[in-house]
PDB file of N, H, CA, C and O in Angstrom:
ATOM      1  N   MET A   1      94.388 108.638 170.048  1.00  0.00           N
ATOM      2  CA  MET A   1      93.018 109.104 170.139  1.00  0.00           C
ATOM      3  C   MET A   1      92.325 108.395 171.308  1.00  0.00           C
ATOM      4  O   MET A   1      92.737 107.316 171.734  1.00  0.00           O
ATOM      5  N   SER A   2      91.300 109.011 171.797  1.00  0.00           N
ATOM      6  H   SER A   2      90.966 109.888 171.451  1.00  0.00           H
ATOM      7  CA  SER A   2      90.522 108.418 172.874  1.00  0.00           C
ATOM      8  C   SER A   2      89.064 108.842 172.748  1.00  0.00           C
ATOM      9  O   SER A   2      88.722 109.781 172.029  1.00  0.00           O
ATOM     10  N   ARG A   3      88.229 108.123 173.466  1.00  0.00           N
ATOM     11  H   ARG A   3      88.507 107.361 174.050  1.00  0.00           H
ATOM     12  CA  ARG A   3      86.809 108.449 173.488  1.00  0.00           C
ATOM     13  C   ARG A   3      86.417 108.778 174.929  1.00  0.00           C
ATOM     14  O   ARG A   3      87.080 108.351 175.875  1.00  0.00           O
ATOM     15  N   ILE A   4      85.355 109.526 175.083  1.00  0.00           N
ATOM     16  H   ILE A   4      84.817 109.873 174.315  1.00  0.00           H
ATOM     17  CA  ILE A   4      84.854 109.884 176.403  1.00  0.00           C
ATOM     18  C   ILE A   4      83.685 108.961 176.737  1.00  0.00           C
ATOM     19  O   ILE A   4      82.709 108.900 175.989  1.00  0.00           O
ATOM     20  N   GLU A   5      83.780 108.244 177.855  1.00  0.00           N
ATOM     21  H   GLU A   5      84.572 108.293 178.462  1.00  0.00           H
ATOM     22  CA  GLU A   5      82.680 107.410 178.329  1.00  0.00           C
ATOM     23  C   GLU A   5      82.292 107.889 179.711  1.00  0.00           C
ATOM     24  O   GLU A   5      83.100 108.484 180.425  1.00  0.00           O
ATOM     25  N   SER A   6      81.066 107.631 180.080  1.00  0.00           N
ATOM     26  H   SER A   6      80.409 107.148 179.500  1.00  0.00           H
ATOM     27  CA  SER A   6      80.608 108.071 181.396  1.00  0.00           C
ATOM     28  C   SER A   6      79.917 106.931 182.129  1.00  0.00           C
ATOM     29  O   SER A   6      79.336 106.032 181.520  1.00  0.00           O
ATOM     30  N   ASP A   7      79.997 106.993 183.447  1.00  0.00           N
ATOM     31  H   ASP A   7      80.470 107.723 183.942  1.00  0.00           H
ATOM     32  CA  ASP A   7      79.283 106.083 184.320  1.00  0.00           C
ATOM     33  C   ASP A   7      78.779 106.889 185.507  1.00  0.00           C
ATOM     34  O   ASP A   7      78.769 108.119 185.451  1.00  0.00           O
ATOM     35  N   PHE A   8      78.364 106.231 186.571  1.00  0.00           N
ATOM     36  H   PHE A   8      78.372 105.233 186.617  1.00  0.00           H
ATOM     37  CA  PHE A   8      77.783 106.960 187.698  1.00  0.00           C
ATOM     38  C   PHE A   8      78.806 107.812 188.446  1.00  0.00           C
ATOM     39  O   PHE A   8      78.417 108.663 189.246  1.00  0.00           O
ATOM     40  N   LEU A   9      80.096 107.608 188.208  1.00  0.00           N
ATOM     41  H   LEU A   9      80.412 106.916 187.558  1.00  0.00           H
ATOM     42  CA  LEU A   9      81.134 108.413 188.848  1.00  0.00           C
ATOM     43  C   LEU A   9      81.567 109.600 188.000  1.00  0.00           C
ATOM     44  O   LEU A   9      82.318 110.456 188.467  1.00  0.00           O
ATOM     45  N   GLY A  10      81.105 109.656 186.775  1.00  0.00           N
ATOM     46  H   GLY A  10      80.495 108.961 186.395  1.00  0.00           H
ATOM     47  CA  GLY A  10      81.452 110.776 185.910  1.00  0.00           C
ATOM     48  C   GLY A  10      82.028 110.320 184.585  1.00  0.00           C
ATOM     49  O   GLY A  10      81.852 109.172 184.178  1.00  0.00           O
ATOM     50  N   GLU A  11      82.718 111.229 183.918  1.00  0.00           N
ATOM     51  H   GLU A  11      82.861 112.162 184.249  1.00  0.00           H
ATOM     52  CA  GLU A  11      83.288 110.946 182.601  1.00  0.00           C
ATOM     53  C   GLU A  11      84.765 110.607 182.728  1.00  0.00           C
ATOM     54  O   GLU A  11      85.452 111.030 183.658  1.00  0.00           O
ATOM     55  N   ARG A  12      85.230 109.820 181.745  1.00  0.00           N
ATOM     56  H   ARG A  12      84.672 109.476 180.989  1.00  0.00           H
ATOM     57  CA  ARG A  12      86.635 109.412 181.728  1.00  0.00           C
ATOM     58  C   ARG A  12      87.039 109.120 180.296  1.00  0.00           C
ATOM     59  O   ARG A  12      86.230 108.636 179.505  1.00  0.00           O
ATOM     60  N   GLU A  13      88.286 109.413 179.960  1.00  0.00           N
ATOM     61  H   GLU A  13      88.943 109.807 180.602  1.00  0.00           H
ATOM     62  CA  GLU A  13      88.804 109.091 178.629  1.00  0.00           C
ATOM     63  C   GLU A  13      89.240 107.633 178.591  1.00  0.00           C
ATOM     64  O   GLU A  13      89.911 107.146 179.501  1.00  0.00           O
ATOM     65  N   VAL A  14      88.846 106.946 177.521  1.00  0.00           N
ATOM     66  H   VAL A  14      88.302 107.342 176.782  1.00  0.00           H
ATOM     67  CA  VAL A  14      89.227 105.559 177.290  1.00  0.00           C
ATOM     68  C   VAL A  14      89.913 105.515 175.933  1.00  0.00           C
ATOM     69  O   VAL A  14      89.376 106.049 174.963  1.00  0.00           O
ATOM     70  N   PRO A  15      91.093 104.890 175.835  1.00  0.00           N
ATOM     71  CA  PRO A  15      91.771 104.819 174.543  1.00  0.00           C
ATOM     72  C   PRO A  15      90.900 104.143 173.482  1.00  0.00           C
ATOM     73  O   PRO A  15      90.188 103.183 173.778  1.00  0.00           O
ATOM     74  N   ASP A  16      90.959 104.642 172.252  1.00  0.00           N
ATOM     75  H   ASP A  16      91.537 105.421 172.011  1.00  0.00           H
ATOM     76  CA  ASP A  16      90.132 104.107 171.165  1.00  0.00           C
ATOM     77  C   ASP A  16      90.442 102.656 170.837  1.00  0.00           C
ATOM     78  O   ASP A  16      89.562 101.929 170.376  1.00  0.00           O
ATOM     79  N   ASP A  17      91.673 102.220 171.065  1.00  0.00           N
ATOM     80  H   ASP A  17      92.388 102.811 171.440  1.00  0.00           H
ATOM     81  CA  ASP A  17      92.049 100.860 170.696  1.00  0.00           C
ATOM     82  C   ASP A  17      91.662  99.828 171.755  1.00  0.00           C
ATOM     83  O   ASP A  17      91.985  98.651 171.596  1.00  0.00           O
ATOM     84  N   CYS A  18      90.990 100.227 172.818  1.00  0.00           N
ATOM     85  H   CYS A  18      90.728 101.184 172.947  1.00  0.00           H
ATOM     86  CA  CYS A  18      90.580  99.314 173.883  1.00  0.00           C
ATOM     87  C   CYS A  18      89.154  98.843 173.656  1.00  0.00           C
ATOM     88  O   CYS A  18      88.278  99.625 173.285  1.00  0.00           O
ATOM     89  N   TYR A  19      88.934  97.554 173.885  1.00  0.00           N
ATOM     90  H   TYR A  19      89.645  96.919 174.187  1.00  0.00           H
ATOM     91  CA  TYR A  19      87.596  96.992 173.746  1.00  0.00           C
ATOM     92  C   TYR A  19      86.783  97.130 175.026  1.00  0.00           C
ATOM     93  O   TYR A  19      85.577  96.884 175.022  1.00  0.00           O
ATOM     94  N   TYR A  20      87.424  97.518 176.112  1.00  0.00           N
ATOM     95  H   TYR A  20      88.404  97.718 176.115  1.00  0.00           H
ATOM     96  CA  TYR A  20      86.719  97.673 177.377  1.00  0.00           C
ATOM     97  C   TYR A  20      86.239  99.098 177.558  1.00  0.00           C
ATOM     98  O   TYR A  20      86.578  99.992 176.782  1.00  0.00           O
ATOM     99  N   GLY A  21      85.441  99.294 178.603  1.00  0.00           N
ATOM    100  H   GLY A  21      85.166  98.568 179.233  1.00  0.00           H
ATOM    101  CA  GLY A  21      84.864 100.610 178.845  1.00  0.00           C
ATOM    102  C   GLY A  21      85.373 101.251 180.116  1.00  0.00           C
ATOM    103  O   GLY A  21      86.373 100.826 180.694  1.00  0.00           O
ATOM    104  N   VAL A  22      84.669 102.275 180.536  1.00  0.00           N
ATOM    105  H   VAL A  22      83.856 102.620 180.066  1.00  0.00           H
ATOM    106  CA  VAL A  22      85.105 103.104 181.651  1.00  0.00           C
ATOM    107  C   VAL A  22      85.094 102.329 182.974  1.00  0.00           C
ATOM    108  O   VAL A  22      85.961 102.564 183.816  1.00  0.00           O
ATOM    109  N   GLN A  23      84.153 101.427 183.181  1.00  0.00           N
ATOM    110  H   GLN A  23      83.449 101.236 182.497  1.00  0.00           H
ATOM    111  CA  GLN A  23      84.109 100.697 184.446  1.00  0.00           C
ATOM    112  C   GLN A  23      85.292  99.746 184.579  1.00  0.00           C
ATOM    113  O   GLN A  23      85.831  99.587 185.674  1.00  0.00           O
ATOM    114  N   THR A  24      85.701  99.118 183.494  1.00  0.00           N
ATOM    115  H   THR A  24      85.264  99.247 182.604  1.00  0.00           H
ATOM    116  CA  THR A  24      86.884  98.269 183.529  1.00  0.00           C
ATOM    117  C   THR A  24      88.126  99.094 183.804  1.00  0.00           C
ATOM    118  O   THR A  24      88.998  98.670 184.563  1.00  0.00           O
ATOM    119  N   LEU A  25      88.214 100.255 183.203  1.00  0.00           N
ATOM    120  H   LEU A  25      87.505 100.599 182.587  1.00  0.00           H
ATOM    121  CA  LEU A  25      89.348 101.146 183.425  1.00  0.00           C
ATOM    122  C   LEU A  25      89.428 101.579 184.886  1.00  0.00           C
ATOM    123  O   LEU A  25      90.516 101.623 185.460  1.00  0.00           O
ATOM    124  N   ARG A  26      88.290 101.898 185.489  1.00  0.00           N
ATOM    125  H   ARG A  26      87.406 101.862 185.023  1.00  0.00           H
ATOM    126  CA  ARG A  26      88.277 102.277 186.906  1.00  0.00           C
ATOM    127  C   ARG A  26      88.674 101.101 187.793  1.00  0.00           C
ATOM    128  O   ARG A  26      89.414 101.280 188.760  1.00  0.00           O
ATOM    129  N   GLY A  27      88.197  99.917 187.479  1.00  0.00           N
ATOM    130  H   GLY A  27      87.596  99.772 186.694  1.00  0.00           H
ATOM    131  CA  GLY A  27      88.570  98.736 188.248  1.00  0.00           C
ATOM    132  C   GLY A  27      90.057  98.449 188.163  1.00  0.00           C
ATOM    133  O   GLY A  27      90.684  98.083 189.156  1.00  0.00           O
ATOM    134  N   GLU A  28      90.615  98.615 186.987  1.00  0.00           N
ATOM    135  H   GLU A  28      90.105  98.913 186.180  1.00  0.00           H
ATOM    136  CA  GLU A  28      92.050  98.412 186.797  1.00  0.00           C
ATOM    137  C   GLU A  28      92.858  99.406 187.630  1.00  0.00           C
ATOM    138  O   GLU A  28      93.908  99.058 188.171  1.00  0.00           O
ATOM    139  N   ASP A  29      92.376 100.626 187.732  1.00  0.00           N
ATOM    140  H   ASP A  29      91.524 100.909 187.293  1.00  0.00           H
ATOM    141  CA  ASP A  29      93.062 101.653 188.520  1.00  0.00           C
ATOM    142  C   ASP A  29      92.939 101.416 190.020  1.00  0.00           C
ATOM    143  O   ASP A  29      93.876 101.696 190.769  1.00  0.00           O
ATOM    144  N   ASN A  30      91.796 100.903 190.467  1.00  0.00           N
ATOM    145  H   ASN A  30      91.035 100.675 189.859  1.00  0.00           H
ATOM    146  CA  ASN A  30      91.510 100.830 191.897  1.00  0.00           C
ATOM    147  C   ASN A  30      91.846  99.503 192.562  1.00  0.00           C
ATOM    148  O   ASN A  30      91.975  99.457 193.785  1.00  0.00           O
ATOM    149  N   PHE A  31      91.991  98.430 191.806  1.00  0.00           N
ATOM    150  H   PHE A  31      91.886  98.468 190.813  1.00  0.00           H
ATOM    151  CA  PHE A  31      92.191  97.118 192.403  1.00  0.00           C
ATOM    152  C   PHE A  31      93.459  96.464 191.867  1.00  0.00           C
ATOM    153  O   PHE A  31      93.413  95.669 190.928  1.00  0.00           O
ATOM    154  N   HIS A  32      94.579  96.806 192.470  1.00  0.00           N
ATOM    155  H   HIS A  32      94.616  97.452 193.233  1.00  0.00           H
ATOM    156  CA  HIS A  32      95.863  96.202 192.095  1.00  0.00           C
ATOM    157  C   HIS A  32      96.073  94.944 192.933  1.00  0.00           C
ATOM    158  O   HIS A  32      96.786  94.964 193.936  1.00  0.00           O
ATOM    159  N   ILE A  33      95.447  93.860 192.510  1.00  0.00           N
ATOM    160  H   ILE A  33      94.868  93.844 191.695  1.00  0.00           H
ATOM    161  CA  ILE A  33      95.516  92.612 193.257  1.00  0.00           C
ATOM    162  C   ILE A  33      96.785  91.847 192.898  1.00  0.00           C
ATOM    163  O   ILE A  33      97.389  91.214 193.764  1.00  0.00           O
ATOM    164  N   THR A  34      97.187  91.896 191.663  1.00  0.00           N
ATOM    165  H   THR A  34      96.696  92.411 190.959  1.00  0.00           H
ATOM    166  CA  THR A  34      98.361  91.170 191.206  1.00  0.00           C
ATOM    167  C   THR A  34      99.151  92.046 190.246  1.00  0.00           C
ATOM    168  O   THR A  34      98.613  92.987 189.661  1.00  0.00           O
ATOM    169  N   GLU A  35     100.406  91.735 190.093  1.00  0.00           N
ATOM    170  H   GLU A  35     100.842  90.971 190.568  1.00  0.00           H
ATOM    171  CA  GLU A  35     101.253  92.485 189.164  1.00  0.00           C
ATOM    172  C   GLU A  35     101.175  91.924 187.747  1.00  0.00           C
ATOM    173  O   GLU A  35     101.728  92.510 186.817  1.00  0.00           O
ATOM    174  N   MET A  36     100.484  90.779 187.576  1.00  0.00           N
ATOM    175  H   MET A  36     100.035  90.302 188.332  1.00  0.00           H
ATOM    176  CA  MET A  36     100.397  90.146 186.268  1.00  0.00           C
ATOM    177  C   MET A  36      99.280  90.794 185.446  1.00  0.00           C
ATOM    178  O   MET A  36      98.130  90.808 185.886  1.00  0.00           O
ATOM    179  N   PRO A  37      99.590  91.325 184.272  1.00  0.00           N
ATOM    180  CA  PRO A  37      98.536  91.910 183.442  1.00  0.00           C
ATOM    181  C   PRO A  37      97.651  90.822 182.828  1.00  0.00           C
ATOM    182  O   PRO A  37      98.088  89.685 182.648  1.00  0.00           O
ATOM    183  N   MET A  38      96.421  91.177 182.513  1.00  0.00           N
ATOM    184  H   MET A  38      96.066  92.101 182.660  1.00  0.00           H
ATOM    185  CA  MET A  38      95.491  90.207 181.932  1.00  0.00           C
ATOM    186  C   MET A  38      95.962  89.714 180.573  1.00  0.00           C
ATOM    187  O   MET A  38      95.552  88.640 180.133  1.00  0.00           O
ATOM    188  N   SER A  39      96.813  90.480 179.901  1.00  0.00           N
ATOM    189  H   SER A  39      97.146  91.352 180.258  1.00  0.00           H
ATOM    190  CA  SER A  39      97.305  90.056 178.588  1.00  0.00           C
ATOM    191  C   SER A  39      98.158  88.792 178.684  1.00  0.00           C
ATOM    192  O   SER A  39      98.383  88.128 177.672  1.00  0.00           O
ATOM    193  N   GLN A  40      98.632  88.450 179.874  1.00  0.00           N
ATOM    194  H   GLN A  40      98.449  88.989 180.695  1.00  0.00           H
ATOM    195  CA  GLN A  40      99.407  87.224 180.050  1.00  0.00           C
ATOM    196  C   GLN A  40      98.518  86.001 180.243  1.00  0.00           C
ATOM    197  O   GLN A  40      99.019  84.881 180.330  1.00  0.00           O
ATOM    198  N   GLU A  41      97.221  86.201 180.310  1.00  0.00           N
ATOM    199  H   GLU A  41      96.814  87.111 180.240  1.00  0.00           H
ATOM    200  CA  GLU A  41      96.266  85.108 180.497  1.00  0.00           C
ATOM    201  C   GLU A  41      95.241  85.101 179.364  1.00  0.00           C
ATOM    202  O   GLU A  41      94.069  85.396 179.601  1.00  0.00           O
ATOM    203  N   PRO A  42      95.657  84.770 178.135  1.00  0.00           N
ATOM    204  CA  PRO A  42      94.722  84.843 177.002  1.00  0.00           C
ATOM    205  C   PRO A  42      93.542  83.880 177.127  1.00  0.00           C
ATOM    206  O   PRO A  42      92.451  84.190 176.648  1.00  0.00           O
ATOM    207  N   PHE A  43      93.735  82.720 177.759  1.00  0.00           N
ATOM    208  H   PHE A  43      94.621  82.469 178.148  1.00  0.00           H
ATOM    209  CA  PHE A  43      92.626  81.776 177.891  1.00  0.00           C
ATOM    210  C   PHE A  43      91.557  82.310 178.834  1.00  0.00           C
ATOM    211  O   PHE A  43      90.371  82.051 178.631  1.00  0.00           O
ATOM    212  N   PHE A  44      91.959  83.051 179.863  1.00  0.00           N
ATOM    213  H   PHE A  44      92.922  83.261 180.029  1.00  0.00           H
ATOM    214  CA  PHE A  44      90.984  83.671 180.759  1.00  0.00           C
ATOM    215  C   PHE A  44      90.156  84.698 180.002  1.00  0.00           C
ATOM    216  O   PHE A  44      88.939  84.769 180.176  1.00  0.00           O
ATOM    217  N   ILE A  45      90.800  85.484 179.172  1.00  0.00           N
ATOM    218  H   ILE A  45      91.789  85.427 179.030  1.00  0.00           H
ATOM    219  CA  ILE A  45      90.095  86.515 178.405  1.00  0.00           C
ATOM    220  C   ILE A  45      89.092  85.872 177.451  1.00  0.00           C
ATOM    221  O   ILE A  45      87.969  86.355 177.311  1.00  0.00           O
ATOM    222  N   ILE A  46      89.494  84.789 176.799  1.00  0.00           N
ATOM    223  H   ILE A  46      90.407  84.396 176.913  1.00  0.00           H
ATOM    224  CA  ILE A  46      88.595  84.075 175.886  1.00  0.00           C
ATOM    225  C   ILE A  46      87.412  83.487 176.657  1.00  0.00           C
ATOM    226  O   ILE A  46      86.267  83.604 176.221  1.00  0.00           O
ATOM    227  N   ALA A  47      87.686  82.855 177.804  1.00  0.00           N
ATOM    228  H   ALA A  47      88.616  82.760 178.159  1.00  0.00           H
ATOM    229  CA  ALA A  47      86.617  82.271 178.613  1.00  0.00           C
ATOM    230  C   ALA A  47      85.661  83.346 179.113  1.00  0.00           C
ATOM    231  O   ALA A  47      84.447  83.142 179.135  1.00  0.00           O
ATOM    232  N   PHE A  48      86.204  84.478 179.509  1.00  0.00           N
ATOM    233  H   PHE A  48      87.190  84.644 179.491  1.00  0.00           H
ATOM    234  CA  PHE A  48      85.363  85.579 179.975  1.00  0.00           C
ATOM    235  C   PHE A  48      84.464  86.072 178.842  1.00  0.00           C
ATOM    236  O   PHE A  48      83.314  86.441 179.078  1.00  0.00           O
ATOM    237  N   GLY A  49      84.978  86.077 177.632  1.00  0.00           N
ATOM    238  H   GLY A  49      85.912  85.777 177.441  1.00  0.00           H
ATOM    239  CA  GLY A  49      84.168  86.454 176.470  1.00  0.00           C
ATOM    240  C   GLY A  49      83.008  85.494 176.255  1.00  0.00           C
ATOM    241  O   GLY A  49      81.902  85.919 175.922  1.00  0.00           O
ATOM    242  N   TYR A  50      83.258  84.189 176.446  1.00  0.00           N
ATOM    243  H   TYR A  50      84.157  83.844 176.717  1.00  0.00           H
ATOM    244  CA  TYR A  50      82.179  83.207 176.319  1.00  0.00           C
ATOM    245  C   TYR A  50      81.097  83.427 177.375  1.00  0.00           C
ATOM    246  O   TYR A  50      79.906  83.300 177.087  1.00  0.00           O
ATOM    247  N   VAL A  51      81.514  83.755 178.593  1.00  0.00           N
ATOM    248  H   VAL A  51      82.481  83.857 178.827  1.00  0.00           H
ATOM    249  CA  VAL A  51      80.548  84.013 179.662  1.00  0.00           C
ATOM    250  C   VAL A  51      79.701  85.237 179.326  1.00  0.00           C
ATOM    251  O   VAL A  51      78.484  85.225 179.508  1.00  0.00           O
ATOM    252  N   LYS A  52      80.343  86.283 178.838  1.00  0.00           N
ATOM    253  H   LYS A  52      81.332  86.293 178.690  1.00  0.00           H
ATOM    254  CA  LYS A  52      79.608  87.499 178.477  1.00  0.00           C
ATOM    255  C   LYS A  52      78.640  87.224 177.320  1.00  0.00           C
ATOM    256  O   LYS A  52      77.523  87.742 177.311  1.00  0.00           O
ATOM    257  N   LYS A  53      79.064  86.415 176.353  1.00  0.00           N
ATOM    258  H   LYS A  53      79.971  85.995 176.361  1.00  0.00           H
ATOM    259  CA  LYS A  53      78.194  86.081 175.230  1.00  0.00           C
ATOM    260  C   LYS A  53      76.984  85.278 175.705  1.00  0.00           C
ATOM    261  O   LYS A  53      75.856  85.536 175.284  1.00  0.00           O
ATOM    262  N   ALA A  54      77.225  84.303 176.585  1.00  0.00           N
ATOM    263  H   ALA A  54      78.142  84.094 176.927  1.00  0.00           H
ATOM    264  CA  ALA A  54      76.120  83.496 177.104  1.00  0.00           C
ATOM    265  C   ALA A  54      75.132  84.354 177.880  1.00  0.00           C
ATOM    266  O   ALA A  54      73.921  84.158 177.775  1.00  0.00           O
ATOM    267  N   ALA A  55      75.640  85.300 178.656  1.00  0.00           N
ATOM    268  H   ALA A  55      76.624  85.459 178.741  1.00  0.00           H
ATOM    269  CA  ALA A  55      74.754  86.188 179.413  1.00  0.00           C
ATOM    270  C   ALA A  55      73.939  87.073 178.475  1.00  0.00           C
ATOM    271  O   ALA A  55      72.768  87.347 178.737  1.00  0.00           O
ATOM    272  N   ALA A  56      74.550  87.515 177.395  1.00  0.00           N
ATOM    273  H   ALA A  56      75.502  87.292 177.182  1.00  0.00           H
ATOM    274  CA  ALA A  56      73.838  88.366 176.443  1.00  0.00           C
ATOM    275  C   ALA A  56      72.756  87.584 175.697  1.00  0.00           C
ATOM    276  O   ALA A  56      71.720  88.141 175.333  1.00  0.00           O
ATOM    277  N   MET A  57      73.000  86.302 175.474  1.00  0.00           N
ATOM    278  H   MET A  57      73.841  85.849 175.769  1.00  0.00           H
ATOM    279  CA  MET A  57      72.034  85.484 174.749  1.00  0.00           C
ATOM    280  C   MET A  57      70.898  84.987 175.647  1.00  0.00           C
ATOM    281  O   MET A  57      69.852  84.568 175.152  1.00  0.00           O
ATOM    282  N   ALA A  58      71.101  85.034 176.953  1.00  0.00           N
ATOM    283  H   ALA A  58      71.950  85.375 177.356  1.00  0.00           H
ATOM    284  CA  ALA A  58      70.090  84.507 177.902  1.00  0.00           C
ATOM    285  C   ALA A  58      68.885  85.413 178.003  1.00  0.00           C
ATOM    286  O   ALA A  58      67.952  85.119 178.750  1.00  0.00           O
TER     287      ALA A  58
END
């Protein structure tokens, strides 16, 4: 299953089991900087979550 999300570039399907949105999906498609997936860096993902939480609380 998937959901439809939209941004300024239009609509895109995002898998239901993903916590990210359409802009992250577009960035993943357009910027192949490294061959290492983010799933191999769990501490980075956790730290990024803390940054997002702090920004939301500010």
